[in-house]
C-alpha positions in Angstrom: -29.6 9.0 -20.6 -26.0 8.3 -19.7 -23.0 10.4 -19.3 -20.6 10.0 -22.3 -17.0 9.3 -22.1 -16.2 12.8 -23.4 -18.3 14.3 -20.6 -16.7 12.1 -18.0 -13.3 13.1 -19.1 -14.3 16.7 -19.0 -15.5 16.2 -15.4 -12.2 14.5 -14.5 -10.2 17.3 -16.0 -12.1 20.0 -14.1 -11.8 18.0 -10.9 -8.0 17.6 -11.4 -7.7 21.4 -12.0 -9.5 22.1 -8.7 -7.4 19.6 -6.8 -4.2 21.1 -8.2 -5.5 24.6 -7.3 -6.0 23.5 -3.6 -2.8 21.5 -3.6 -4.1 18.0 -3.1 -4.0 14.7 -4.9 -7.2 12.9 -5.7 -8.8 9.7 -7.0 -11.7 10.7 -9.2 -14.4 8.3 -10.4 -17.2 8.9 -12.8 -20.2 6.5 -13.1 -23.1 6.5 -15.5 -26.8 6.5 -14.8 -26.6 2.8 -14.0 -23.8 3.3 -11.5 -21.3 1.6 -13.8 -17.7 3.0 -13.9 -17.1 5.1 -17.0 -13.9 6.9 -16.3 -11.3 7.0 -13.5 -8.3 9.2 -12.8 -5.7 8.8 -10.0 -3.5 11.8 -9.7 0.2 11.0 -9.2 0.8 10.4 -5.5 -2.9 10.0 -4.5 -3.6 7.6 -1.7 -4.2 4.0 -2.9 -6.7 3.5 -0.2 -8.9 6.2 -1.6 -9.3 4.5 -5.0 -12.1 2.3 -3.8 -13.6 5.1 -1.7 -13.9 7.4 -4.7 -15.8 4.7 -6.7 -18.1 3.9 -3.9 -18.8 7.6 -3.4 -19.8 8.0 -7.0 -22.0 4.9 -6.8 -23.6 6.0 -3.6 -24.4 9.5 -5.1 -26.1 7.8 -8.1 -27.9 5.1 -6.1 -29.7 7.7 -4.0 -29.5 10.7 -6.4 -28.1 13.0 -3.7 -24.7 14.2 -2.4 -23.1 11.6 -0.2 -22.8 14.1 2.6 -26.6 14.3 2.7 -26.8 10.5 2.9 -24.4 10.7 5.8 -26.5 13.1 7.7 -29.6 10.9 7.2 -27.7 7.8 8.2 -26.7 8.9 11.7 -28.1 7.1 14.7 -31.8 7.9 14.9 -31.9 9.0 11.3 -34.2 7.7 8.6 -31.4 5.9 6.8 -29.5 4.6 9.8 -27.2 1.7 8.8 -27.7 2.2 5.1 -24.0 2.2 4.5 -24.1 -1.6 4.9 -26.3 -2.0 1.9 -25.3 -2.3 -1.8 -22.0 -4.0 -0.9 -21.0 -1.0 1.1 -21.7 2.7 0.6 -19.7 5.8 1.5 -21.8 8.3 3.5 -19.5 11.2 3.8 -18.9 14.1 1.4 -17.2 13.7 -2.0 -19.9 12.1 -4.1 -22.3 14.2 -6.3 -24.8 13.3 -8.9 -24.1 14.7 -12.4 -26.9 16.3 -14.3 -27.2 17.3 -18.0 -28.4 20.7 -19.2 -32.1 19.6 -18.8 -31.5 18.6 -15.2 -31.6 14.9 -15.7 -29.2 12.8 -13.7 -26.8 11.1 -16.1 -24.2 9.8 -13.7 -22.2 10.8 -10.6 -18.7 11.7 -9.6 -16.8 10.4 -6.5 -13.7 12.0 -5.2 -11.4 10.9 -2.4 -7.9 11.7 -1.2 -8.0 14.6 1.2 -10.3 16.1 3.8 -14.0 15.6 3.1 -14.3 19.4 2.6 -11.6 19.2 -0.2 -13.2 16.0 -1.6 -16.5 17.7 -1.9 -15.0 20.9 -3.5 -13.2 18.8 -6.1 -16.3 16.7 -6.8 -18.4 19.9 -7.2 -16.0 21.3 -9.7 -16.2 18.1 -11.7 -19.9 17.9 -11.6 -20.4 21.5 -12.6 -18.1 21.0 -15.7 -20.8 19.1 -17.5 
């Protein structure tokens, strides 16, 4: 089961609406169940450096089927996933990546958002993930 392009575009639209509502500019990436990029949106004026981060957040959320902020908590010194961010050609272990589930609860992809504070990144990603 994979996210469709139509679903991915719906998630990006919802994420952009949330970003606009909180007055920030974001890079928004959607990956499928295999962690392959399906759709990407860069809002006008969003940081160029956040482009790669948003894609890696989406991939990280799908690789481990959990929010990237949770991966970050587990990867702190002494944590069970310490140093995991060095695997898989680099992971992002701070908030802004969320698995996307279908109506049956199956993970069909993930969203990654970057361009503001991690709190804003997470809020925008959450809005996108919930749009499916």
